[in-house]
Structures are given as C-alpha cells and as structure tokens.
N, C-alpha and C positions, 0 to 999 in steps of 0.2 A: 418177728417187726419189733419194736420198740414201742412201748403204752406210754410214754412219758412225752407227749406232745407239747409244744411249747406255743404255735402258732392256733389263734380261737376261731382259724377259718373249720370250718364242719367239714367241708371234703378234705382238708388235711388229714384230720382226726381219722374219718372214712376210710382213709386210703393205707395211712401209718398202720391204724389198726386191723386190715384185713378185711373193712366191711364192704369197699368199693367194689364193684365187679370187673375184674380180670382185665378186661377192654382197659380202662381207664388206667389202671396202674401200670399197664403196658405202656400207656402212651404218657403217664408222667415220668416212669424210668428212661423213655425218649427225650423228654422235654416237651413234650409238644402238648400239654393240658395248661391249658389258660389260669397261669395262675400268679401271683405275682412273685416276684425272684425268691426275698426270701421264705415265701410259703413252696416253693416248688425246691428250693435245695433244703430242705428243712425233707422232704418227700424221700429228694435223690438221697441224702447222708441217711438216709434210714433205710434204703432199700440198701444200699453200697454196703450197711453194716448187718445187712440182714441175710438169710440163710435160703432166699427163692433163686437160686442161678441166674436166672433168666435176666430178671428185676436184676441182680447185684449189675451185671453184666451190663446193661443196657446203663446204670444208673453211671457206673464207673466210666463207662465213654462219654457221658453229657457231660458230666462232673469235669472231664479232662477239657474239654473245649470252653471250658466256662474263662473269660476274657478276665485280666483283672480290673480293664477297665470298667465292666460291668457288673463287676462286685462289688468297684468302689462305694457304692453308697449303701449296700447290704452288710457289708464288712463293718461302717461307721453305724449303725442301725441298732437301737434298744427295742426291736423287733424280733431280730436274728436269735435262733435257735443258738441257745449256748452248742447242742452235737453239729451244729456248722460249721463255728466259728474253732471248733476243735479239730474238726475236719481239714480247715482251711490252714490252719499253723501248724498241722503236721503235714503241709507239703512242703517239697522242697523249691518249687521253680515259681513263688512268688517273688513280685520287687518289694522292697524293703517297707516304700509306702504302704500297701497292702498290709503284712507286719505290724509297722506302726498301726493300724486301724484294728487289727484285732485284739491287740495286748491294751488298747487303750479301750477296748470295749468290756463292759462293765458286767456282758453276759457271758463273756470268755471263760470259761473251768479254771480255775488255778493249776491244777494237775495238765492241763493244754500247755498250759502256761512254762511250770517246770520242767516239762518235758521238750519245749522249744529253747529254755533257756539250758540247756543240757548241753543239744547239739547243735545250735548256732554260733557263726564262725563271724557273728556281725558285734564289736563292739558298742557298736552306738547302739542294736537293741537291746541289747544287755543293762545299758543305760540308762535305757524308755521304760523297760521293766521295773530299775531297782529306784526309779522316780516316785511308783506306787510305794507308799509306804504302808498303809494301812494291806495290800494285797502281800506284803512281804510280814507284817502282824501273823495276819490270815493264816498262813500256808507258809511253813519254815521250810515247807523243802524246793521252793523257789531261791530261797535263799542260800540254801546247798548248791543249789543248781549253778546258780552265777559264781559262791565262791569258787566251785571247782570246774567252772569251763576258765579254759586258758587262754579265751580268746577276751576277756572283760580288760572293760578299762581299769585304770586307777578309780576312774567317779564311782564306777558300779560299784567296785571291789569296796571303797569304801561307804558308800549310801547302804549297800547287803551289808554290810558286819557292823553298823551303827547299832 
C-alpha cells in the first residue's frame, strides 16, 4: 500500500498505511466505511493499486460503480488526492465534463495529464489542456503529447507550439 497519504483524516491514514483492522479495510474496499467521498476514493484507489487481492478486487468493483454525477464535486475539489485524479483521468468511460474538472484541478499529476493528452480523441479537451501555459512550461511531455495527437485542434497546436 502507498505511504503517500493526501488526506489529513487519521482514519484514511490508518487504513492506507495498514494499521486499521482487517474488517475496516474490507468495509472501506466495499465503499461502506462512512467517510467523505474524497477520503473514501483515496482509500479505494490505494487498494486498487495495492497488492492485496481481495481489497484490490473489492476496490475495483466499488470504483466502477461511481457515477460521474456523484464525482462532480470531488473532481473539482482541491482536497482530492492526486492519486484519485490520476486514476479517474485514466478511465475511458467518463463524460467530457468530468475530464474537464480533472484537467483543471491543480492536484492532477502532470504525468497523468500527459498520458491523457496522448490518448484522447477529444480536440476540445486537448485545447483545454493547452490553455494552461504554466502546466505546459512545467512539463514538456504534455506539449509533446498534444503535438503528437492527431485529434488536436489548430488552437491546441498553436498554444502548445508557442
């Protein structure tokens, strides 16, 4: 399990660091531990990326049931863990509004944005990424991803080339 806990909630830290009792971990992996959504998602993503087969499978199933409507506030929140944003931007089934929220969230890892920019077929989302000039300056791989994506718009290409 990851030791890079974003949440300040001691329950989240205990679960992710492996100090919580097994029943609490199983409950969290099934999404039934009463926590704020951002905290629960951080635990679920940690389990999903972890090595415990039962917790990983439970987390996979629980994450797959998250509706984009329920995620709206979480994806825009500055309290959302980078790992959660990285997980959701890597998914192929989200509506454009969810990707927009993730792209605009300052906690989204630039490596996740670069990976998304390489694979998306949405010129509009590539254009949105290209609007964040500070991000492009900070991580040149995003520029390369935009320019290497055949779905880029002329505006996205112009901004990435500047």
